[in-house]
N, C-alpha and C positions, 0 to 999 in steps of 0.2 A: 536623657530620660534612661531614671531609674531603675533597673528590676532589681525587685524584692526573690530569694530564692524562691519562694514559695512559689512565685509565678511560671517557676520552670521544673519543679519537679511533679513529676502525675501520679492521681490521685493511689494511696494506697489499695493494693488488692487483698482483698478478701482470705483469709483461707485458712475459715474456720466458716460451722454452721450457727455456732450465738446468739442467742435474740442482743439485741439493744438491752443496754444497764439497767434497771426498773428506775433507779432514779430521772437520767433520760425518760421515760416510755412515764414517768408521774409528774417531770412537764408536759410536756408537750398537750395532755389530761389539762393541768392547772391553764397553758395559754388556749386553749380550747375553750374554756369552763365564760374565760373570762372572756373570750372579744365573744361569745357565744353573750353576758351580762352586757356588757358591753354596748348592744348589737338591741340588747331588751331594753335599756334606758332609754338611748333616742328615742327605741321604740314611741317612750311614756311621753319623755318629751315634745315632738314632735305632733303625739297624739294632742294637747294645748292649745297646738295653736293652728291644726287643719283644719277642713271641714269638709261631711259630709260622705263619700262613700271610704273617705281617701282615712280620716276617723278613724271608722268601727274599722278600717283594714290595719291600721295601725295600732287599738287597741288589744284584738286579735296577736296579732304578736308579737304586744306585751303579758300576753296572756300563758302564751304556747310555748316562746321560745323557753323557759324556762325547762318545762317536761321537754325538751328539743337539747338544750345543752347536756343536760345531767347525760342522757342514752348519748350525746358525742363523749362526753367523757370517762364515761361510764364503759365505751367501744376501743378503749387502747390495747389489750391483748393479742398482743404480734400469733398473730398465726408462724410457721412456723420455717424461717428462710429455704431454700432448695438447699442442697449438695454443692458442694464447691466441687468444679470439674476437677476428675486426674487430669494430670500427666503423664506422655506418654513421651519415648524420646521416639522422633521416627526416626527411620533405617537403623536400626542398632541389631544388633544380633548377638545370639547367644558363642558363650568360650565350650572351649573346642575340650571334650573329657582328657583328664592326666589320668593314669595308671599311678596305684597305690605307695610305687616309687617312684616314681616319675619315670619309668624304660621308654617311656612313647616319649619322650622332647627328645629333640636332636640334640 
């Protein structure tokens, strides 16, 4: 069995509190909107073939889904990510002080 390098490398560690790029944010919004509109289209098509209460539920879904889709698409503003953890080396001690001319050094 062949292993790819990507399978063995761990996920990168984030060392910054920077937000994701704007292009990725917009792409995610567009994806959510398109999925919502596909569901709306499925509701319309299904309402033609359904009968009774199910038909009215599908029509209601098709009518209200555009509002929900717009709200979800506009909810792309990110919260500030938490700051990265600080690193402290365990068990390190401070160096001693040395005189100006180095006379304290043996």
